C-alpha positions in Angstrom: 38.9 22.1 -22.2 37.2 24.5 -24.6 33.9 24.4 -22.6 35.8 25.0 -19.3 37.6 27.9 -20.8 34.4 29.5 -22.2 32.5 29.0 -18.9 35.4 30.6 -17.0 35.5 33.5 -19.4 31.7 34.0 -19.2 31.7 33.9 -15.4 34.6 36.4 -15.2 32.7 38.8 -17.5 29.5 38.4 -15.5 31.3 39.1 -12.3 33.1 42.1 -13.7 30.0 43.7 -15.2 27.6 42.8 -12.4 28.4 45.6 -10.1 28.4 48.3 -12.8 25.0 47.1 -14.0 23.6 47.0 -10.4 24.7 50.6 -9.9 23.3 51.8 -13.1 19.8 50.4 -12.7 17.2 51.9 -10.3 14.7 54.6 -10.0 15.3 58.3 -10.8 16.0 60.5 -7.8 12.8 62.4 -8.2 10.7 59.4 -7.3 11.2 59.5 -3.6 8.2 60.0 -1.4 7.4 63.6 -0.2 6.4 64.4 3.4 2.7 65.1 3.7 2.9 67.4 6.7 5.5 69.8 7.9 5.4 68.4 11.5 6.7 65.0 10.5 9.2 63.8 13.1 11.2 61.4 11.0 11.6 62.7 7.4 12.6 60.2 4.7 16.4 60.0 4.0 17.9 62.0 1.2 18.9 60.1 -1.9 22.6 60.4 -2.7 23.4 61.9 -6.0 25.1 59.8 -8.6 23.8 56.5 -7.3 20.4 54.8 -7.7 18.2 54.6 -4.7 18.3 50.8 -4.4 22.0 50.1 -5.2 24.5 49.0 -2.6 28.2 48.8 -3.2 29.6 45.9 -1.4 33.2 46.5 -2.5 35.2 49.6 -3.3 36.4 50.1 -6.9 39.9 49.1 -5.9 38.8 45.9 -4.1 36.6 44.9 -7.1 39.3 45.2 -9.6 41.9 43.5 -7.4 39.4 40.6 -7.0 39.0 40.5 -10.8 42.8 40.4 -11.3 43.1 37.6 -8.8 40.4 35.6 -10.5 42.0 36.1 -13.9 45.3 35.0 -12.4 43.6 31.9 -10.9 42.1 30.9 -14.3 45.5 31.4 -15.9 47.1 29.1 -13.3 44.4 26.4 -13.7 45.0 26.5 -17.5 48.7 26.2 -17.0 48.2 23.2 -14.7 45.9 21.6 -17.2 48.4 22.1 -20.0 51.3 20.6 -17.9 49.4 17.7 -16.3 47.3 16.6 -19.3 49.7 13.8 -20.2 49.6 12.0 -16.9 45.8 12.2 -16.2 45.2 8.4 -16.4 48.2 7.4 -14.2 47.9 10.0 -11.4 44.3 11.0 -11.2 44.2 11.5 -7.5 47.3 13.6 -7.3 46.1 15.8 -10.2 42.7 16.3 -8.5 44.6 17.2 -5.3 46.7 19.7 -7.1 43.6 21.4 -8.7 41.8 21.5 -5.4 44.7 23.1 -3.5 45.1 25.7 -6.2 41.4 26.5 -6.1 41.5 26.8 -2.3 44.5 29.2 -2.5 42.8 31.3 -5.2 39.5 31.3 -3.3 41.3 32.5 -0.1 43.0 35.3 -2.0 39.7 36.4 -3.5 38.1 36.5 -0.1 40.9 38.4 1.4 41.1 40.9 -1.4 37.3 41.5 -1.4 37.6 43.4 1.8 35.8 41.1 4.2 36.7 41.3 7.9 38.4 38.5 9.8 35.1 37.5 11.4 33.5 37.1 8.0 36.2 35.0 6.3 37.2 32.9 9.3 34.5 30.1 8.7 35.5 29.9 5.0 39.2 29.7 5.8 38.4 27.0 8.3 36.5 25.0 5.7 39.3 25.5 3.1 41.9 24.3 5.7 39.8 21.3 6.5 39.4 20.3 2.9 43.1 20.8 2.2 44.2 18.8 5.3 41.9 15.9 4.4 43.1 15.7 0.8 46.8 16.0 1.7 46.5 13.7 4.7 44.6 11.0 2.8 47.2 10.9 0.1 50.0 10.5 2.7 48.2 7.7 4.5 47.7 5.8 1.2 51.3 6.3 0.3 52.5 5.0 3.7 50.1 2.0 3.5 51.4 1.1 0.0 55.0 1.4 1.1 54.4 -0.9 4.1 52.7 -3.6 1.9 55.7 -3.4 -0.5 58.1 -4.0 2.4 56.0 -7.0 3.6 56.0 -8.6 0.2 59.8 -8.2 -0.1 60.4 -9.9 3.2 58.5 -13.1 2.2 
């Protein structure tokens, strides 16, 4: 539990500081190449002030912090689930793993949506998440129906 919590905290810190670090590193703006002749048809692009030449921001500041808040919320929900379900781990292992997986799918979907991706970009991931959730939930129902039918057969004999 302690290792899981520390790894979650470390990954959250790395995610939150990654974009700021990527934007702060780079070359100074005076290092861009200069045109050798005045008749050059395609001059080099101007470097934007305030940003490094090689940095690319994939998310706006609002999207970034919203994604971080959702990740923190997801870690909190996983910790609450762990606290509540720790007593029944040995008896209901499959149901607990199903609960964790569905929670991770929901949190992952919320992070994808809040990150500002378009519908075309997140559609394959949502399809995969839906397939995994359907398999897990459907498999549990099939086993439950099968065990109910065998109980009914043994009661008849």
